[in-house]
C-alpha positions as a LaTeX table, in Angstrom:
\begin{tabular}{lrrr}
\hline
Residue & $x$ (\AA) & $y$ (\AA) & $z$ (\AA) \\
\hline
Met1 & 154.25 & 261.82 & $-0.58$ \\
Met2 & 155.02 & 260.98 & $-3.96$ \\
His3 & 153.69 & 264.34 & $-5.24$ \\
Leu4 & 156.16 & 266.07 & $-3.03$ \\
Thr5 & 159.12 & 264.32 & $-3.92$ \\
Arg6 & 158.48 & 265.04 & $-7.51$ \\
Leu7 & 157.98 & 268.53 & $-6.29$ \\
Leu8 & 161.13 & 268.66 & $-4.74$ \\
Arg9 & 162.59 & 266.99 & $-7.59$ \\
Asp10 & 161.93 & 269.61 & $-9.97$ \\
Arg11 & 161.49 & 272.86 & $-8.45$ \\
Arg12 & 161.30 & 275.11 & $-11.26$ \\
Arg13 & 157.91 & 273.27 & $-12.67$ \\
Pro14 & 155.03 & 274.73 & $-10.99$ \\
Ser15 & 152.89 & 272.16 & $-9.12$ \\
Ser16 & 149.53 & 273.36 & $-9.92$ \\
Asp17 & 148.82 & 269.69 & $-11.12$ \\
Val18 & 148.90 & 268.76 & $-7.49$ \\
Pro19 & 145.45 & 269.53 & $-5.60$ \\
Gly20 & 145.81 & 271.26 & $-2.49$ \\
Val21 & 149.54 & 272.21 & $-2.93$ \\
Pro22 & 150.11 & 275.74 & $-3.84$ \\
Thr23 & 152.15 & 276.76 & $-7.07$ \\
Cys24 & 155.67 & 277.65 & $-6.31$ \\
Ser25 & 157.82 & 279.52 & $-8.24$ \\
Ala26 & 161.25 & 278.63 & $-8.94$ \\
Arg27 & 164.12 & 281.04 & $-7.92$ \\
Pro28 & 166.08 & 282.59 & $-10.68$ \\
Glu29 & 169.28 & 280.58 & $-11.45$ \\
Arg30 & 172.43 & 282.48 & $-10.69$ \\
Pro31 & 174.82 & 282.91 & $-12.94$ \\
Thr32 & 177.83 & 281.06 & $-12.20$ \\
Arg33 & 180.83 & 283.43 & $-10.93$ \\
Arg34 & 184.34 & 282.55 & $-10.83$ \\
Pro35 & 186.12 & 283.84 & $-7.79$ \\
Arg36 & 188.10 & 287.12 & $-8.96$ \\
Ser37 & 190.77 & 285.84 & $-6.71$ \\
Ala38 & 191.74 & 283.09 & $-9.16$ \\
Ala39 & 191.35 & 285.43 & $-12.14$ \\
Leu40 & 193.91 & 287.66 & $-10.85$ \\
Ala41 & 196.10 & 285.31 & $-9.91$ \\
Val42 & 196.21 & 283.69 & $-13.69$ \\
Ala43 & 196.79 & 286.93 & $-14.84$ \\
Ala44 & 199.66 & 287.73 & $-12.39$ \\
Val45 & 201.21 & 284.22 & $-13.54$ \\
Leu46 & 201.00 & 285.38 & $-16.89$ \\
Val47 & 202.45 & 288.69 & $-16.82$ \\
Leu48 & 205.39 & 287.05 & $-14.82$ \\
Ala49 & 205.93 & 284.63 & $-17.44$ \\
Ala50 & 206.10 & 286.96 & $-19.83$ \\
Ala51 & 208.41 & 289.47 & $-17.96$ \\
Pro52 & 211.97 & 288.64 & $-18.75$ \\
Ala53 & 213.93 & 287.59 & $-15.92$ \\
Ala54 & 216.47 & 289.98 & $-14.72$ \\
Arg55 & 220.26 & 288.94 & $-14.60$ \\
Ala56 & 222.90 & 289.91 & $-12.11$ \\
Asp57 & 224.85 & 291.08 & $-15.06$ \\
Asp58 & 222.30 & 293.51 & $-16.47$ \\
Ala59 & 222.99 & 295.97 & $-13.88$ \\
Pro60 & 225.32 & 298.82 & $-15.30$ \\
Asp61 & 229.03 & 298.94 & $-14.48$ \\
Pro62 & 229.72 & 301.91 & $-12.05$ \\
Asp63 & 233.25 & 302.41 & $-13.50$ \\
Leu64 & 231.28 & 302.76 & $-16.87$ \\
Asp65 & 230.12 & 306.37 & $-18.05$ \\
Ala66 & 226.61 & 305.46 & $-18.22$ \\
Ala67 & 225.78 & 307.83 & $-20.96$ \\
Ala68 & 228.34 & 306.56 & $-23.24$ \\
Arg69 & 227.80 & 302.90 & $-24.17$ \\
Ser70 & 227.30 & 302.67 & $-28.20$ \\
Ala71 & 228.60 & 304.11 & $-31.44$ \\
Ser72 & 225.95 & 306.10 & $-32.41$ \\
Gln73 & 226.90 & 308.87 & $-29.63$ \\
Cys74 & 229.71 & 309.76 & $-32.07$ \\
Ser75 & 228.23 & 312.65 & $-34.21$ \\
Pro76 & 228.85 & 313.23 & $-37.72$ \\
Gly77 & 232.10 & 315.62 & $-38.01$ \\
Ala78 & 233.49 & 314.40 & $-34.82$ \\
Phe79 & 236.45 & 312.21 & $-33.69$ \\
Cys80 & 235.38 & 310.29 & $-30.78$ \\
Leu81 & 237.08 & 307.76 & $-27.97$ \\
Trp82 & 235.95 & 305.56 & $-25.63$ \\
Ser83 & 237.85 & 304.24 & $-22.90$ \\
Gly84 & 236.44 & 300.48 & $-23.26$ \\
Pro85 & 236.14 & 298.39 & $-26.08$ \\
Gly86 & 232.87 & 297.82 & $-28.32$ \\
Tyr87 & 232.11 & 301.70 & $-27.59$ \\
Thr88 & 231.79 & 301.41 & $-23.93$ \\
Gly89 & 233.20 & 303.34 & $-20.84$ \\
Thr90 & 234.00 & 307.03 & $-21.05$ \\
Phe91 & 233.22 & 308.77 & $-24.09$ \\
Trp92 & 235.20 & 311.91 & $-25.45$ \\
Ser93 & 234.83 & 313.62 & $-28.70$ \\
Val94 & 236.26 & 316.49 & $-30.75$ \\
Ser95 & 234.69 & 318.61 & $-33.70$ \\
Ser96 & 237.06 & 321.29 & $-34.08$ \\
Gly97 & 240.29 & 321.81 & $-35.01$ \\
Gly98 & 243.44 & 321.82 & $-33.19$ \\
Thr99 & 245.44 & 319.98 & $-30.04$ \\
Phe100 & 243.37 & 318.89 & $-27.31$ \\
Asn101 & 244.35 & 317.01 & $-24.16$ \\
Pro102 & 241.27 & 314.46 & $-23.65$ \\
Pro103 & 240.57 & 313.06 & $-20.08$ \\
Leu104 & 241.32 & 309.68 & $-21.31$ \\
Thr105 & 244.91 & 308.53 & $-21.55$ \\
Gln106 & 244.11 & 305.29 & $-23.56$ \\
Ala107 & 241.46 & 304.60 & $-26.00$ \\
Lys108 & 240.03 & 300.87 & $-26.62$ \\
Ser109 & 237.39 & 302.02 & $-29.16$ \\
Leu110 & 237.60 & 305.11 & $-31.43$ \\
Trp111 & 235.64 & 306.54 & $-34.89$ \\
Asn112 & 237.07 & 309.19 & $-36.81$ \\
Arg113 & 233.78 & 310.80 & $-38.41$ \\
Ser114 & 235.71 & 314.27 & $-39.01$ \\
Ala115 & 236.55 & 315.27 & $-42.41$ \\
Phe116 & 240.17 & 315.44 & $-41.32$ \\
Asp117 & 242.90 & 313.05 & $-40.46$ \\
Val118 & 243.33 & 312.89 & $-36.64$ \\
Arg119 & 247.00 & 311.93 & $-34.54$ \\
Thr120 & 246.65 & 310.47 & $-31.28$ \\
Tyr121 & 249.91 & 311.11 & $-29.26$ \\
Asn122 & 251.43 & 309.44 & $-26.19$ \\
Ala123 & 252.25 & 312.65 & $-24.59$ \\
Pro124 & 250.51 & 316.02 & $-23.88$ \\
Ser125 & 250.21 & 318.65 & $-26.29$ \\
Gly126 & 250.88 & 316.76 & $-29.61$ \\
Gly127 & 254.37 & 315.19 & $-27.87$ \\
Gly128 & 255.76 & 311.45 & $-28.24$ \\
Ser129 & 255.10 & 308.79 & $-30.83$ \\
Ser130 & 251.59 & 309.10 & $-32.40$ \\
Val131 & 249.08 & 306.83 & $-34.57$ \\
Cys132 & 247.48 & 308.40 & $-37.42$ \\
Trp133 & 243.51 & 307.99 & $-38.14$ \\
Asn134 & 242.42 & 308.57 & $-41.82$ \\
Thr135 & 239.00 & 310.33 & $-42.22$ \\
Gly136 & 236.25 & 307.15 & $-41.66$ \\
Ala137 & 238.66 & 304.84 & $-39.60$ \\
Gln138 & 236.60 & 303.35 & $-36.62$ \\
Thr139 & 237.83 & 300.24 & $-34.65$ \\
Ser140 & 235.96 & 298.86 & $-31.54$ \\
Asn141 & 238.90 & 297.02 & $-30.11$ \\
Thr142 & 241.91 & 298.72 & $-30.10$ \\
Ser143 & 244.74 & 300.01 & $-27.39$ \\
Val144 & 245.93 & 303.39 & $-28.26$ \\
Ala145 & 247.17 & 306.15 & $-26.42$ \\
Thr146 & 245.37 & 309.19 & $-26.07$ \\
Val147 & 247.22 & 311.62 & $-23.98$ \\
Ser148 & 246.85 & 314.33 & $-26.86$ \\
Val149 & 244.80 & 314.58 & $-30.06$ \\
Arg150 & 245.47 & 316.54 & $-32.83$ \\
Thr151 & 242.96 & 317.40 & $-35.65$ \\
Met152 & 245.09 & 317.80 & $-39.08$ \\
Ala153 & 243.06 & 320.12 & $-41.34$ \\
Ala154 & 246.47 & 321.25 & $-43.38$ \\
Thr155 & 248.48 & 317.47 & $-43.54$ \\
Thr156 & 246.96 & 313.81 & $-44.05$ \\
Cys157 & 248.52 & 310.54 & $-42.40$ \\
\hline
\end{tabular}
């Protein structure tokens, strides 16, 4: 009985030293496997932890023109207007000389990247009172009437 106990205790050792008991070969050890589901769960937690949480105020404002949200939209040589402060809202620009009636009646941001001074008016076709914007003028927080706009190639502010 003692030989049998020793044999069961150490299965890997052949029992050829015990008379009358056949030699037994040990079963190969199986590599330890971690469940795939646990690995996937850990990976999912890491991905979710790394991703920033979406906030409700990150959603685009439907009242703003989604294409116009920064000063970088104003091309060199253009006079640009935005309906919102901080270069947000509806965007309008002009790169040629003349008098224009933009779709904005009031601008909250503007940038004069043109080579000319520009006047903004509170009435159509360059009528009413005006504000003059020198070349390079830029503001992200104003409130100016823009019922009409005139680029002035021949005169300055």
